[in-house]
C-alpha positions, 0 to 999 in steps of 0.5 A: 708491246703497246703500252696501253694493254700494260696500264689495264693489268692493274686492274685486274687485282685490284677490281675484285680488291674493290669488291673485297672492300665494297662487300666486306664493309657494306656487304651487311646491310646490301640486299642480296642480289647487290651483294651477288651483283658488287661479286660478278661484277669485279670479277666478271671485268678482268676476265673480260681484261684477261681474254683482251690481253690475250687477244692483244699479245696473240695479235702484237707478236708471234706466240712464240716470239721471247719478247711477247711480254708485258712488264707494267711500270713497277713502283719503288718497294724496299730500297735498302742498301743491298737489296731492290724489290720493286712492286712490279708485275709481268705477263708472259705466256704462262703467266696468262693461262694462269690469269686465265685459269683464275679469272675465267674458272673463278668467275664461273665458280662466281656465278655458280656460287651466286645460286648454291649459297643463297640459303646460307647465312654470311652470304655476303662475307662468303662472296666478300672471301672469295673477291678477296682470293681472286686478289691474292689469286691475282698478286701470285701469278701478276708477281715479277719478284718471289717478294712479291709473289709470296705476299700472293700466297700467304694471301691466298693461304689466309682465305683458304683458311677463312673460306674452308671455315666457313661454317665457323660453328661446325666444330669440324670445319674450325679444325679443318681450316686451322690444319689447312693453315699451320701445315701451310705455314711449314710449307712456308718457312721453306719459301721463305729461308729460299728466299733469304738464300736468293738475297745472299747468293743473287743479291735480288729476288727478280725472276728477271734478275735470279735467271739473268745472273744464272744464266750468267754463271754456267760453271755454278752448275759444272762445279756443283754449287751447294746453294742451288739445290738448296734454294730449288729444294726449298722452294719444293718445300713451299710448293708441297705445303700449297699444293698438297704434296706429301709430306704435307697433303693432309690439310686438302682432304679436310679443307671439304668441310667448306662450300661446295663452291670454294672446294672447286675454286681454291681446291680443286682450279686456283690455289693449290695448283700455286705451287706447280706455277712456281716450279714451272716459274722458277724452271731455271732454278730447278733446271740447274739441279738434277738433284732437286728436279728428281726429288721433284719427279719421285714427290710428285709420283708418290702423291699421286699414287698414294693418293688414287689408292686411298681415293677409291675406297673414300664414300663421301663424294668431296673426299673422292674428289679431294684425293682425286686433286691430289693425285693430279697434281702429283701428275703434275710435279711429276711432269716438271721434275721430268723438266716437261714444264709445258706438259705440266701446265697443259694439265694444270689447264685441263685440270681446272677445267673438268675438276672445277665441273666435278666439284660443281657437279658433286654440290648440284648432287649433294643440292638435289639430296638437301645435302647428302655426300656419303654416295651410299645414300645415292643411286640411280640420280641419272634419270632425275637430274638430267644435266646434272648427270650429262654435264658430270659425265663429261668431267668423269670421262676427260679426269679417267683419261678418254679421247678425245675429252681434255684430260686425256692429252694434258695426261698422256703427254706427262706420260709419253714425255716420262717414259722418253726423259732422260732422268735414270728412273723415268722408267719406273715413274711412267709405270706409277704414272700409268697404274695411277693413270688406271686408279683414277680411272676405277675411282672416278667410274666408281662416282659415277655408277654408285651415284648415277646408276643402281638401286635407290640405297636411301629409306623409301619415301615419296620417289625413294628419297628423304627429300624431293630430288631437284635439279638445280636451277639455271644458275648454277647449271650454266657454268656447268655446261660451260665447263663440260664444254671445255672439258671436251675440247679443252684438250684440242689445243694441246693434241700432239702431232702424232695424233694429228695436231701441232703441239700447240700449248707447247708452242704456246710456252715456248719463250718461256721454256725455251731453254729448259731441260723438258726440250733436252728430255725429249729424244728422238723416237717418232710418233710411232712410239707415242702412238703406242703409249697412248694406245697402252694409256687407254687401254688401262682407262678401258680397263679402270671402267671395266672393273667399276662396272663389274664390281658396282654397276654388274655385281655389286657386291664385288667389292664389298666382298673383297674388302671382306676378303682381305680386311687389313688392307682395306682398313689401312688404306681405308684409314688413309695409310695412317698418315694423320696417326703417325704424324699425330703420334710422332710429331704433335704428341711430342711437340705438345709434350716439349710446349707444355713441359718445357716451354710453358712450365720451365720458361713461361711459369718457372723463368719467366714468371719465377724470375719475376716473383723472384723480383718481386719478393726482393723488392718486398724484402728490400722495402721491408728493411727500408722501412724499419729504418724509415720509421720516423722516430728519431731515437732510432735514428740516433742508434743508427747514427751513432752505428754507423759512425761508429762502424767509420771510426773502426775502418779508419783505425784498424784498416792498415791493420786488417790489410796487412793481415789479409 
């Protein structure tokens, strides 16, 4: 591989970091046009470098070549007895896809943010945080070892906290930022424990060395080595925190308190996919533990259907998309749990296109309505903001799984791989995935109809809204148009052979997953079964459209009537299955009682402060006795001297007698 691209890889993360330093230190005193120019320049160049890197790798060797990997020169970072860790990057085909998502979609969202945040306070701070996020996310996907990946992992968590709480004067935003930070720490604790186990059993944190050692010791899997499932499950705990999977998904819906571009970049397209990327990157560890793979699949399927059901009854347009994100991430975990890592990454790629589009289009709707986010106060907008409508329509059709939009091909691939998997639960998991696809179609078309069609549901004023409805500026619309095109054609790179394609994305990722369970999980079923399964998924998606059309356009009172007819069920789903309340009652409240009752009162105030008080009192008592003895009175000194002398003489005279008595 040409060394020239390797020398430039370091600029991919370093340039956004330079943008962060400039805007973070000087941005307060710079004009907004300079701030935005710095932020855009230092993200545009990495995007161009990734495009050049993609072209270089694909022309230097065949995409299926295992040798098509770039490893820039690494630097000694930790070198102690028994452990050596380099600060090193590596680029393979999986890295390349992730870099394309991070830098490409990230740059488009930076452009959108220039218009969306134009009148916000802290403009320079916002772009400094965005550039810092791009730096840490690039480090995460480029890392050649677990420890460097963990640095990026923690960094994007920090940026998420800063950006969720960007409106720090707003109580709900500050609380949401803390919630995201704390919940992610639970998952990060699992990641840390996994790294400790890797050091103990492998003596290394390098991906290359760990996976090579695993391949050289096949008897570990045959003998059921206990540490392999433990490592995989602890890594899964870390992934569940970052990618908002059960039981650590509760932070993501509240993260919508941040600005909409943040929701699009961090909480839809990039950061939340870090868990999926980590599972795919560590596939040799997961493949070595069928138990861990099954747990990944079950958690993914459960998260997908639970989040989809909650999204059906939400009214905040961003929260619908938040639960949709959780559900689609569940789809990706389901694919990885089936051993179909390439299908999971394929859906990660298409999801980045249409979910970023949906969030940015939702932001355009909110911008048009001067901050309104409740879909009950929308309706009839398709004529007033046509560009936003048509671009968002592309995103809705893509996520619903309607061919030939991008989401259809990646979702169909996951369902097909699930159905044909050798996992004993494959039929049950396929049915859950299929039902989730129907629910996804329903709630997305519900959003579409409630937002753009029907009657205007606000106080009549002027054109029917409290404020003049206006289309967004072209600096906001241009990213929407580009993402809409990608939401239409982005899935064509993975068209299966059964539909006339060549499974391009799977072949592209063959060097990474060549020996994974993905290749073993597919049965020789022929194209007929795949076509039948694709037809079923399309029919389910069309059914979702039909019921949404019936409930929210043709007979708009139907949904309310059903809710009134089943109030208990509706209330349970509307309240998100009371998960937050259960966590508060059985986890947070007991923990607070323990910390306040035991740690604060008994340990802090009782033991720590109490021991300090006893020590102080003892010191004061001894000082008082000493002070009485050292009074400066000669007669007192003579008296104490006489008493002491008498005590010594008594001991000398009667000492032997006392010993005999004892």
